[in-house]
Structure formats: structure tokens, C-alpha cells
C-alpha positions in Angstrom: 9.3 -3.0 11.2 10.5 -6.1 13.1 13.9 -7.6 12.3 15.0 -11.2 13.2 18.5 -12.4 12.2 18.5 -9.8 9.4 15.0 -10.7 8.3 12.7 -7.7 7.8 9.0 -8.3 8.8 6.7 -5.3 8.4 4.0 -5.7 11.1 1.3 -4.2 9.0 1.2 -7.1 6.4 -0.6 -10.4 6.6 1.6 -13.5 6.2 1.2 -17.0 4.9 4.2 -18.2 6.9 4.3 -21.7 5.5 4.3 -20.4 1.9 6.6 -17.3 2.7 4.2 -14.8 1.1 2.7 -11.6 2.3 -0.5 -9.8 1.5 -1.5 -6.1 1.9 -5.2 -5.3 1.6 -5.9 -2.2 -0.5 -9.2 -0.5 -1.4 -12.1 -2.3 -3.3 -11.2 -5.9 -2.2 -7.7 -5.6 -3.9 -4.9 -7.4 -2.2 -1.2 -6.7 -3.2 1.0 -9.7 -2.6 4.6 -10.7 -2.7 7.5 -12.8 -1.3 8.9 -12.3 2.1 12.4 -11.5 3.0 12.8 -15.0 4.3 11.7 -16.4 0.8 14.1 -14.1 -1.2 17.0 -15.1 1.1 16.3 -18.8 0.7 15.8 -18.5 -3.0 19.1 -16.7 -3.6 19.7 -14.3 -6.4 16.5 -14.1 -8.5 17.2 -14.3 -12.2 13.7 -14.5 -13.8 10.1 -13.9 -13.0 7.1 -15.5 -15.1 3.6 -14.1 -14.3 0.2 -15.7 -14.7 -1.8 -13.6 -17.1 -3.9 -10.6 -15.9 -7.5 -11.8 -15.8 -6.5 -15.4 -14.5 -8.6 -16.7 -11.6 -6.5 -18.1 -8.7 -7.5 -20.0 -5.7 -6.0 -19.4 -2.4 -2.4 -20.6 -2.4 -2.8 -20.9 -6.2 0.2 -19.8 -8.3 0.3 -16.1 -9.4 4.0 -16.2 -10.6 7.0 -18.4 -10.9 10.5 -17.2 -9.8 13.7 -18.7 -11.0 17.0 -18.3 -9.1 20.4 -20.0 -9.5 19.3 -22.7 -7.0 15.5 -22.8 -7.2 12.4 -22.5 -9.3 9.1 -22.1 -7.5 5.7 -20.5 -7.2 4.5 -17.3 -5.6 1.2 -18.4 -4.3 -1.8 -16.1 -3.7 -2.9 -15.8 0.0 -6.4 -15.2 -1.3 -8.8 -16.4 -4.0 -9.8 -14.1 -6.8 -8.7 -12.6 -10.1 -5.2 -11.4 -11.0 -5.8 -7.7 -12.0 -2.2 -6.4 -12.2 1.3 -7.7 -12.1 4.5 -5.9 -11.3 6.0 -5.8 -14.9 9.1 -4.0 -13.5 10.2 -7.4 -12.3 10.4 -8.6 -15.8 13.3 -6.2 -16.5 14.7 -6.3 -13.0 14.0 -9.5 -11.1 16.8 -8.7 -8.6 14.4 -6.1 -7.1 12.8 -9.2 -5.3 16.1 -9.6 -3.5 16.7 -5.9 -2.7 13.2 -4.7 -1.8 10.7 -7.5 -1.3 8.0 -5.5 0.5 8.0 -2.2 -1.4 9.2 -2.0 -5.1 9.0 -5.8 -5.7 5.4 -6.6 -4.9 4.4 -9.4 -7.3 0.7 -9.3 -8.1 -2.6 -7.6 -7.2 -5.6 -9.8 -6.9 -9.3 -8.7 -6.6 -10.3 -11.0 -3.8 -13.4 -13.0 -4.1 -13.6 -13.4 -0.3 -11.5 -11.0 1.9 -12.3 -13.1 5.0 -9.6 -15.5 3.8 -7.2 -12.9 5.2 -8.3 -14.1 8.6 -6.4 -17.3 8.1 -3.2 -15.4 7.9 -1.1 -14.0 10.6 -0.2 -10.2 11.1 1.3 -8.0 13.7 3.2 -9.4 16.7 1.7 -12.8 16.2 3.3 -13.0 12.7 6.6 -11.8 14.0 6.7 -14.4 16.9 5.8 -17.3 14.5 8.5 -16.1 12.0 10.9 -15.9 14.9 10.3 -19.6 15.7 10.7 -20.5 12.0 13.9 -18.4 11.4 15.7 -19.7 14.6 14.6 -23.4 13.9 15.7 -23.3 10.3 18.8 -21.1 11.1 17.9 -18.5 8.6 20.0 -15.4 8.2 18.5 -12.9 5.8 20.7 -11.0 3.4 19.7 -8.8 0.5 21.6 -9.0 -2.8 23.1 -5.6 -3.9 22.2 -4.1 -7.3 25.7 -4.5 -8.6 
């Protein structure tokens, strides 16, 4: 796991750096997705999550969920086109998990990708870390995670 100014970046994920979302390919064309540590830091304490319905078809960068924080309301876009097959309902009861554990417990949705080659447009590994390093330094981001208290 890379860390830049407190921002954690697992190198095994695929990133849409412009949209601050990650993707993790699973078996059977399924892609798990979520928001990055950078995104949760910039949003602040997350108060509410609203999901698109399971069965909804999304295009690449289409909205899978909306988050609301004290200072921001915005979408969690999908890094791939496909059908939403599962949402992380734990976030309905505990949206703060997005601030505490954005890569593990707080994945947002699972999409059955219609074209896995869309992942090739995302960055992963050291290339993703370097691009995020540029963004974090340029935008003067210092990641912090909210506590569960």
C-alpha cells in the first residue's frame, strides 16, 4: 500500500483519478467499486448514502450512488459500464465507514461489467500512485480519516 501525505493508495486497484473512484475486478466480469481516500477526505464527514437500484444499467462514469457530507453532495461514478448487481447496504446504517475504511468495508457497489476492457483506461500500480502523488501535491491534500466516535 502506497501512502502520500496520509492518503492510502492500494496498488492492486484500478483508479479513475479524475473522478476519485477505484475499481477491483472480481470473478465473472464483476467489478467492485468505491471512493478513494482522497475523495473521502475532500468530502468530509459523510452523513448519508443513496444508491441506484440493483438492476440499474450504468454507463462508464455514470452515477451508482450519491453521498452527502456536511459540505458536499455528489455522485460515486462507475469506472465501467454495466448492471449494478449489489450495493453495500451497510453504508445506509453507517455512512461514516466511507471515511474510516474506503477500500475495504466501505466498497459502494458491484457492477457486472459489459466490457472489462474499459478497465484499461484506468491507472493501476506505480503509475496510479505517481499520478495521485502529482494531484495530492498540486491540490495540497492531506488525507485524514474520521474516527467512529
